[in-house]
N, C-alpha and C positions, 0 to 999 in steps of 0.2 A: 868787807864787813858785812854781812848779809845776815837777815831774819826771814823765819818763817816760824806760821802757826801749824805747828804740827804735832801738838798736843795740850796742857793746860794752857789756860792765859798766862803770858808771860810779860813781865814789865818789858815796854818799848823805851828805846834809849831817848826819847825826847819827854818822857816821865819822871816825874822826879821822887825818892825815896824822902826826902828832906823833911825831919821829923818836927821842923820847926813850922812848916807849912800849915795854916790855917783853913780847910778846907770851904767854910764858908766862906773866906774872902775872894778862895781863887774860883767857887762859882759867881761870886756876884761880878769880878772882873771878867768872867764870862761873859755875862750877860751884857756889862756894856760894852765888850770886843764885839759883842754880838750885833752892834749897829755899826755898817759901811760906811758913816758919817755921822756930823752931830745934824743934820736937816732929815735924817732919815726918818720914818713911821714907821713900827713896827707893833702890831699883834701879839699878845700874850701866847698865841699859839705859833707866831711865826719863831717869836724868842725861844722858844720850848723844842722846835725844829731843828734852830742854830746851835743849839749848843746841847741836846741831850739831856738838859734839867728834866727834872719829872714839873708836872704843870702846879703840883702843889709847893715845891721849893721854888719852883721860879717866880708864883705870886707872893709870896713871903719875902724873897730877895727883892723884887720889884717896888714890891709896897715901902719896904727899908729903903732902899735907893731912893724912894721918891721923898720919905720924909726928911731926907738926907741933901737933899738937892741935887741927885746926880741923876736922876730921871725927872722928865716932867711928862703928865700925864695930859694925852692932846684928845682924849674921846672917852668912850666908854670903856672902850680898852685899849685903846692904843696908845705906846709910849713913844716918848722921845728922849735921846742921850742928851746931858746938858754937858757932856767931858767932850772938848775936844777929842779929834782921833787924831793922833800924830803917826802910828808906828803904822805907816801904808805898807801892803804888800810887798815883800821883797822879791818874790817868784812869781811867775807866772806860767799856770799850768797847762795842758790842753788837751781834753779828752773827748774821745770820738766813741761814743757806746754804739754797740751792736742795734741796739731799738728797745726801745721799752714797752713791748709788748704783752708783759706777765710780771708780776709783783715779785719773782724773783730779780728780774733785771732793774727794777723800779730801787728797791732794796740796794741793789750796788751800788747806780749811780746815788742812791742818796748816802750812801757812807761816805762816798770819794766827796762827792760836796762837801758835808758837815766834816768830815775830816782838813778840807781842805780850810773851811772858813776858820777851826779850830786853830792851824798852822798858819793863817794869817796868809794863805797865797792865794793869788786871782787864778780864776777857775774859770779857764773856755770851754764851754759845755756843747758839744754838738753829737747829732742824732748819725748815724750811716743810714739808718732805715732797711738793713737787711740788702744793701743796695751797693756790690762792687765798685761799681763806677760812684757813687757818691762818696764813699769812702777814701777813692786817689783824692777825688774835689777836695774832701775836707782834710785830707793831709796837708794838701796846698794850704787854704784857708789857715791850719793850725802853724805853719812854716812863715806864712805872711806874716800873721802875728807876733812872729816872732817868738813862741813858746819858747821856756827854758827846757822843760821836758814832755814830749806826748806821750798821751797814753791812749793806746787801741785797742778799741774791742771790737773783730770781727772773725768770721767763721770762713772764709773764703781764701783756702791755702793759694790757690791761685795769682791773687792780687798780694799776698803776704811779702813775698820778695822786693815789688814795685814799691810798694809803702817804707818798707824798710828803707830802700834806696833812698827815697826823697827825704826820708828824715839825716840819715847817713853823712846827704850831701851838704845838707845845711848844718852839719855839728849837730843834733837836735837827738838827746839818748830816748831810747823808746824803750816805754815797756810795753809788754803786749799780752793780751789774752784771749781766749777762745782758742786761737790758732799761733804755734810758735812762726815768729818773724825773725830770719837771718839776723844775725847780731844784736836782738835785742833780748831783754831781760824778759822771759814768761814768769806770770803770775796767773794763778788759777787751781784748778781742779787737778790734782794727780789723777787722769784720768782711769789710766792701766787697774790701780788699785780700788776707785771709787766703784768702776765698772765689776769686779773681782767679788767686792762687797754685798755688791746687790745681788749679784750670782748664788754665793755661798747661801743668801738669806732666803732666795727661792729653793735653792737644792735643799735646806736645814729644814724648810717647812712643807716641801711632797714628802722629804722620807717620814716624817711624825704624821700627814697627813695621809700619804698614798702610798706610802710604804718605800717610798722611791721608784712608783713607777708611774713614769712620764709619756704622755703619748705623742707632744708637742711644745717645743721650745719657741715664743715668737719673740723677735728683737727687732723693733719700732727704732729705725735710724733716721738720721737728719738729710737729706739730697745733697748738701754744702759742705757737710762735715769733710773735716782735713783729716791728715791720719790722728789725731790728739782726742777726736770724739770717735774716731774709728775704734781705738783703741779702747773704750770705755765700754763698747757695745763686744768689743772682744773679750775684754775682761768678764762682762757678765755669763756668756758661754764660759769662759773658762770655769768662772767658780762654780756654773750648776755643774760643769762636767766632774768635775775632783770633788764633790758632794754625794752625785748619786750616780749610782752604775750606768744606767740606759737610759737615752734620751729619742725617740722615736722618729721626729723630725725637728728640725731647726728652718724655719721661715724667717726672711729678712723683709721689713716691709719698710720701703723707703718714703719718706714724706717729708713735710715743711717745718718739723718741730712742732706743730701746734696742735689745740684742743680740738678742733673741728675736723682738719683733713685726715688725722690720725683716728677719729672715731668712725669718716666714714673708709677709711683704708681698712679697719679690722674688721667693720662691719661686710663690707665686702667679702675677705678672707672668710668669718665663719660662715657663708654660706654655701662655701663649697669645703669645706675641712669634714672630714669622717673623725675626727681626733675626739676626744672625750675629757680629755686629761691634760690642761694646758697653762703653760706658766710662760708669762709673759713679763722681759725687761726692756723699759723704756729709757731714751738717750735723755728727757726731761721729764720733770715732773705734768704741762700741759700735756705731754705723751700718754703719759701714765694714766691721769684724769679720763682723757678723751677714749683710750681704751679701754675703762671700766663703764663709760656712757654706751659704748658699741657694744660690749657683752649686754648689757640691760637692757637697750632699746633690740637688738636680734632676739631677748629672749631665751637667752640661751639655756640650757636644759643641762649641760655639762658642769664638769669642774673647773674651776680657771685660781690663778693668785698671779697680781704683778706687783711690781716692785719700780720706785721713782728713782728720778737721781734728780738732789737738787733742794731739798727740804724746806718748799714755797711754803707759804702759808693753805692754799686753796689744798697741798699735800694733806697738812697736819690736822685741818679741819677732818678730811675725808678719814682718818686715822683715827678718830675722836667718835665715828658714827661705829654703832654696833655693826656686826653681821659685815662690814668692809671687806671687801675681796682685795684691799690694796694692804699687804703684807708688813708693807715698808719703803722707807725713800729714805736714799743718801744722804746726810746733810754736808751742804757744801757753806754756811753758816756767812752769806751775803756782806749780811750787816757792819762781821767785823775787818772789811774788806779796805776800810777806807785808812785807817791807820797803818796796813801795811804797807799799803801804796806810799803813802809818804815818807814810810821809813827807806824804801827803795830806793825813792824817788830822791830824797836829803843824802843816801850813799852816792848815786850817780854824780848828784851834784858836788860832791867833793872829791869827783875819778878816786873814790877806793871803789876797788876790785870788790864785784859781789857775786853773788851766784847765777848762772845764767839759767837758774830754774827757782823760783820761789813758791811751794805749792801750799792749799789752806789744809784744815783740818778735816775730817773726814768721822762722820758717824755713823751708825745706821740708826735710824730714826723710826720706832713703835710705836704702836698704844701705848703699851707699856713703859715708855719712857718721853715720849712727847708734851709730856702737860712737866714733868722736872725740867724737861730743856729749854720750853719755850711756857713756860707758866704766865708770861702777859696777853695771849693768844687774843685772849678777852675782850683787851682793852680796844683790840683794833675793831673799827666798822669797814663794812663792805663800800665799795664803788664801785662802778663800770672800769672796765681795762679794756685795751684793745683790742686783747683775745679771746673774749667773748666770756671768759671763767671772771666770775667775784673777784677782784684786787683788793687788798687791803691798804690801806692807811692807818697814821694815827691820828 
């Protein structure tokens, strides 16, 4: 049995269609289960984050539970459960993230953390920090912790076999994200398809605005990218070529996948190019936004259009700006990853045969549909992120 998010939201195997279920009672139980023990003290915002219940609904339920003696208010806005926690986590999962340097990665990790809480899974969370040596040490740490499932997010294709071999020797099922690991179940983007979607969007824009006359296609790549991420950039080029008849030059700029470095790469290139109509496809949204900043800071007098990958909130904010040159970003919807990961993990734990790869859904996000796809963006506030971009949190 395998599960894939390839279209409209589908009922997952751990959800129920029970017609007798009372939704308010279920949500109240989720709030009670959010406490890891009967001594833990949590704020309202903590309970909202752990359950994904809206603040207004959570407050009303907590108030009711307090009146019934099931929750105790111990401060101005802090609470403690008066219900003894007896359902200890059944499983321990280990998650080594690539590095949370942008909101896309943060939303990805948050989704897994919240899903683990909902499924009563003990989750060990480590950060690979974009460091292959650290990723290998983290794999050893998860093996020492005797996790039931390992979730590995890293892009270095060279160390993927070594990481996979470690978990295979320890008889620990592995879910791999970012790049394929031998013998592991891959979960993540369909990079070739996502790239083609972005390339087609650039091509359609060029046909509409430039009659298909393009001087240059810039592809912003990631230096550590394995074959999966390289296929994303190849897909962008393929999508452009199938949509327009002629491209003057194809230029590949390779960086570290971050805003600042990409901005400098593109600025240096703009000083030497003689092209006047430029399409740019980026490996991710930080690169796309860095490229936009480069064109702006260079005082670029030519014409250009940019497409990103990821659908991060920074890109969604950019799409809402009048006259932006970001024509779209391919959404990967990382906020949905947690439940999919839990489905794959439980399939592996039951030793059922699952799919070798489970892909996320993809959709082109544009200025025309961003408010429909993400109507709650206005509720997010800005906080600093390690990428130098404004990040978003609830």
